[in-house]
C-alpha positions in Angstrom: 94.3 136.0 -87.6 98.2 135.7 -87.6 100.3 134.5 -84.8 102.2 137.8 -84.5 98.8 139.7 -84.0 97.6 137.2 -81.2 100.7 137.4 -79.8 100.9 141.2 -79.6 97.6 141.3 -78.3 98.5 138.6 -75.5 101.4 140.8 -74.4 99.2 143.5 -74.4 96.7 142.5 -72.3 99.3 141.2 -70.0 101.1 144.3 -69.9 97.9 146.3 -69.0 96.7 144.3 -66.7 100.1 144.1 -64.7 99.4 148.0 -64.4 95.8 147.5 -62.6 92.8 145.7 -62.9 90.6 146.6 -65.9 87.2 146.1 -67.5 87.0 144.3 -70.8 86.0 147.7 -72.3 89.1 149.2 -71.1 91.4 146.5 -72.5 89.5 146.9 -75.7 89.7 150.3 -75.7 93.5 150.2 -75.2 93.8 147.6 -77.8 92.4 149.6 -80.3 94.8 152.7 -79.5 97.7 151.0 -80.6 100.5 153.2 -82.0 101.1 150.8 -84.8 97.7 152.0 -87.2 98.0 148.8 -89.5 96.8 146.6 -86.5 93.6 146.7 -85.0 94.1 144.7 -81.8 90.3 144.7 -80.7 88.4 141.6 -80.0 84.9 140.2 -78.9 84.2 139.2 -75.5 84.3 135.5 -76.7 87.9 135.8 -78.3 89.0 137.9 -75.2 88.1 134.7 -73.1 90.2 132.3 -75.4 92.8 134.8 -74.9 92.4 134.7 -71.0 92.8 130.9 -71.3 95.7 130.9 -74.1 97.9 133.0 -71.7 97.1 131.0 -68.8 98.3 127.8 -71.0 101.3 129.5 -72.8 102.7 132.0 -69.9 101.5 130.7 -66.5 99.7 133.9 -65.8 96.2 133.2 -64.5 93.6 136.2 -65.1 90.8 136.3 -63.3 87.6 138.3 -63.1 86.1 140.3 -60.3 82.3 140.1 -61.3 81.4 142.8 -58.4 83.4 145.3 -60.1 83.4 144.2 -63.4 87.3 144.2 -63.8 89.7 141.6 -65.0 93.0 141.0 -63.0 96.3 138.7 -62.8 95.6 136.3 -60.0 98.6 134.5 -60.2 101.6 134.4 -62.3 104.4 131.8 -62.7 105.8 133.2 -65.2 109.5 132.6 -65.0 112.6 135.1 -65.6 113.5 134.1 -69.1 109.7 134.5 -70.5 109.5 137.8 -68.6 112.7 138.9 -70.4 111.3 137.3 -73.4 107.7 139.6 -73.3 110.0 142.7 -72.5 112.5 142.3 -75.5 109.2 141.8 -78.0 108.0 145.1 -76.3 111.2 147.0 -77.1 111.6 145.6 -80.4 108.1 146.4 -81.6 108.7 150.0 -79.6 111.9 150.3 -82.0 110.2 149.5 -85.1 107.1 151.8 -84.7 109.8 154.7 -83.9 110.5 157.0 -86.6 114.0 157.3 -88.6 115.9 154.4 -87.1 113.0 151.6 -86.7 113.2 149.8 -89.7 117.2 149.7 -89.9 117.5 148.5 -86.3 114.4 145.7 -86.7 116.2 144.4 -89.5 119.4 143.8 -87.6 118.0 142.6 -84.7 115.6 140.4 -86.2 118.3 138.8 -88.1 120.2 138.4 -85.0 116.9 136.7 -83.2 116.5 134.3 -86.5 119.9 133.2 -86.6 120.7 132.0 -82.9 117.0 132.9 -81.1 117.7 130.5 -78.0 120.9 131.7 -77.3 120.8 135.6 -78.3 117.4 136.8 -76.9 118.7 137.5 -73.5 121.5 139.4 -75.0 119.4 141.6 -77.2 118.3 144.0 -74.1 121.7 144.8 -73.2 122.4 145.6 -76.7 119.5 147.7 -77.4 119.1 149.7 -73.9 122.1 152.0 -74.7 120.4 152.6 -77.9 117.3 153.7 -76.1 119.2 156.0 -73.7 121.1 157.6 -76.4 117.8 158.6 -78.3 
């Protein structure tokens, strides 16, 4: 499985659980309903358990389960502001990439910016993209 697909799935799981607690089935249904039809992000229960462990290790976000309600929720988040902004920028770039018309040209432009100097320019991307999203 590609790193991009795994990362996309992790970010989607985090995003879903930030809104409200959800069951594995609800999460998997949302993963299946991605706008990008080329990627099916559904996983088995075992892969989902591995994802929970990887999210805690890589993003410092602890996901727990409530057995009585059969749901998962974010128990504790030690994610720093930089990682939060990076995840938000990733979501914005994916949204632009999936939009019709201007998506490919903008993704190519911002993708080359990220590749050229990732560490320094990623925080600036949200400042550059937000006016474009408001205008569209």
